[in-house]
N, C-alpha and C positions, 0 to 999 in steps of 0.2 A: 699109321702115325709115325712121323719122322723121329728118329732117335736123336735128341738134342745133344746127348753126350758124345756123339760122333762128329758133331759140327766143328769144323775149322773155319774161322772167319779171318780173312786176310784183308787188313786195312792199310791203305796207302796214305802217308802223310807227306808234307813238303809243300812246295809252291806250285800253283797252277802253271800251266805252260811248260812243264818239265817232262812231259811224256807219259803221264799216268794212264791216259786212254790206251796208249800202245802197250804199256806193262799190263794193264788189266786184260786186254784183249789176248795177249800171249798167254797169260795164266789161264784165262777163261777158255782157251782152246784145248785145254786138257779135257779128257773124256770124263773126268770125275769132278769138274769144277765148273762154276758158273760166275761170269763177270756181270754184275748188275749195273755197272757204270758208277754214276755218282748216287749212292744209295739214299742220301738225304732227300733227293727228289721224290722218293716214294711218297713223301708227305703231300705232294702236289697231284698225285694220280687222281684223276676224276674231279679236280678242282677247276671249274671253268673260269674262275677268277684269275688264274695264272695263265701266262702265255702258253700256247700250245706246245712250243718246243721244250718247256719245262715240265710238262705233265704227260708226255707220251714217249714211247721208244724213239730214239732219235734216228733209227734206221727204218723201222716199219711204220711209224706213225701211230695213228689211233687204232688200227687193226692188228696190232701186235699179238701174236698168240700167247706170249707170256704175260705182258703188262695190261692188256685190255681186260678190264674186270678185276684186276688184282686190287685189293683194298687193304690198307694198314690203318689201324686206329691210332697209331703213334704211341701206343702204350705197350702192346704185346711185343715180345722179342722179335725184331724184325728178320734177322738173318735166319732164324729157325723157321719162320713162316715162308721165307723165300726158298730155303732148302727143301721144305716139304712140297712147295709148289712146283719146283723144277726137277725134283728128284735127284739132287746132287748134295754131297756132303761138304764141299769146299765152296764157300761164297767169297767173292772178291768185291771190295767196295773202294772206290777212289775219291770219296767225298773230301778228304783232306782237312776238314774242320776238326780242330783238336778236341773241343767239347763234345762233338758228335762221336768222335773215335772213343773217347773215355767212356761215354754212356753205353755205346754198343759193345764195347769190350767187357764191361761189367755184366751186361746181359748174358753174354755168351758164358762167361765164367760161372754166373749163377745157375746156368742150365747144364753146367759140366762139360762144356765145349772148350775149345782152344782158341783164343784170340791170338792173332799173329800180326805184328807191325812191320811194315816196310817203309823205310824213310827214303824217298826218291829224291835225288838231287840233279841238278844240271848246272853247267856254267852259268852264272848269273847274267852274263852279257846276252846269252842266247834267250834266256827267260824274258829279260826286259825288252829285247828287240821284238819278241813274239807279242808281247803285251802292247808295245807302241804300234806294231802292224795292225793288230786288231782294234786298238783304241788310239788312233793317231791324234785325236784332240785332247788327250789327257796329258797332264804335266809330267814330263820325263823324270824330274827329280822325285816327285811323289811315287812314280812307279818303281824307281831304284829303291827308295826307302821302304816301300811296301814288301819288295823282295827280301831286303835285309831282315825286316821284322818278322816276316813269315818263316824264314828259315831259322830264326832264333827260337820262335815258339815250337816249331816242329822238332828242333833239336832237344828242346826241354822235355817235350812229350816222349821223345824216343829214349832219352836217358832215364826217365822215371818209369817207363813201361815195364810191367811185370809179365813176362812171357817171351816166347820165341820172337826174335826181331833181327833185322838185317838192314844194312845200308845198301842202297842200289844207285849206281851212277847211270844216268841215262846213256852217257857215251859208252860205258862198258856194255850195256845192254845192246846198243847198236853195233858196236865194233867187235865185241866178243860174245855174241848171242848165246851160242851153245853153252859155253862155260857158265854164264851168268844164269841162264834158265836152269841148268843142272843144279846149281847152288840154291836157287829158289825152290826147286822141287825138294831137295833134301830137307830144307828148312820146314817146308809145309808138310812134308810126309807123303809126297806123291812120287810115283814112278815116272822118271823122265820119259817124255814122248817127243821125239824129234820133230814131229809135225806141229808141235806148238809154235815153232817159229814161223810157220805158214799160216799166221793168224787170219789172213783175209779169206782163207778157204773155209772157215768155220762160220756157222750162222750165229751172229751175235744179236743180243736184244739189250741195248744199253740206254740208261737214263742220263741225260746231260753228257758233258765231256766234249772232246775235240772233234769238231766236225770233219777236219781234214782226214784224221785216221779213220773215222767212221766212213767217209767217202770211199776210202780204199777198200774197206771190207764190203761196202754196198756195191761197188763196181764189180767185185767177183760174184756177188750173189744175184744181181739183177742184169738182165741183158741190156737194158737201158738204165744207167745209174740215176737219170733224172726221175725214174719211178720210185726211188727211195725217198724218204721223208727228208733225209739230211740234204742240206745244200751248201754250196760254197760261195764266198764272197769274191769280188773281183780281185782282191789283193792276194788270194791263195789259190784261185782256180787253176791257173797254169802249172803251179808247182805240183798239185795233187792229181791233175788230169794226166801229167806226164811221169807220174811216179811209177816205179817198177812193180809196186804191189808187195814188196818184201820189207824187211827191216832195213832202213837206211838211216845213216847218221845225217841229221839236219843241221847244216852249218851255214844257213842263210844269214845269220847275224854278221858273219865276217864281211859280207858285201853290203848289207842292208843298214847296219847300225851307223848313224851319222857320226862323223868325227867329234862333233861337239858333245853328243850324247855319250860316246865312248870316253871322252875325257871327263865328263861328269860322273860316269860310273866309276872310273878309276879313282877320282878324287873321293867319292863317297863310300865306295863298296870294295876297294881292293883288299882290305883286310878280311871282310866278311867272305869274299869270294875265293880267297886262297885255298881253302879245302876242295873247292869245286872247280877251279880254273882248269880248263882243258884246251889243248891244241895250239898253244903259243910257241 
């Protein structure tokens, strides 16, 4: 029986497209930790009404040694069940939904464990550019406003969170990896392991999340990356196929974000982005 009082649950909040899959894989590369991806998708495991990509491991697919056959009833404490299943005491979840995080944190507290919150941020221009790359038909103004709103709700969650917590900048994680990872380990109560930065060398089993970062991990694991479940779209394939495989700062927004969209962002979000702006 897994000791629930030893459980540490690390939950990531913030806006999507900010590097949460990268952060989760780095933390999950510790020998005492497991990154489950977007834990909210545990609700979809085995549900054939959901698209396959939402209900299987994004790297292994249906034959995943971790998630194939795993069942969660939606009521019992999820992280404790996952911890017992994988034999690890630190579980990382990048779902980012505030209500989900509050519910799971309370479960962990009730079991005597420790919920930990990381607020991940990234320059909003990079986030919006990533969203427009993935969803080119969506309204840019709506994407900008969605980022503003999401960071506001994430900040409110972070401010009110009762427990260990830390702000993490994607750019710091990429540019000052060792120092940032060491600080995260101190917060979580893990001994720093330099190999955590080599996240692609570790076998990961993730639900949901960024396909590009997952492709980097799959590329190290499979002789032929096309054998992995994860796949890349035409707009990102060249970037990730030519990726070094390590932690790299992604600044594609500087060349990809259209001038009219950049001007719209500055008009709508300059104040909101001030704490997160990087690289000007």
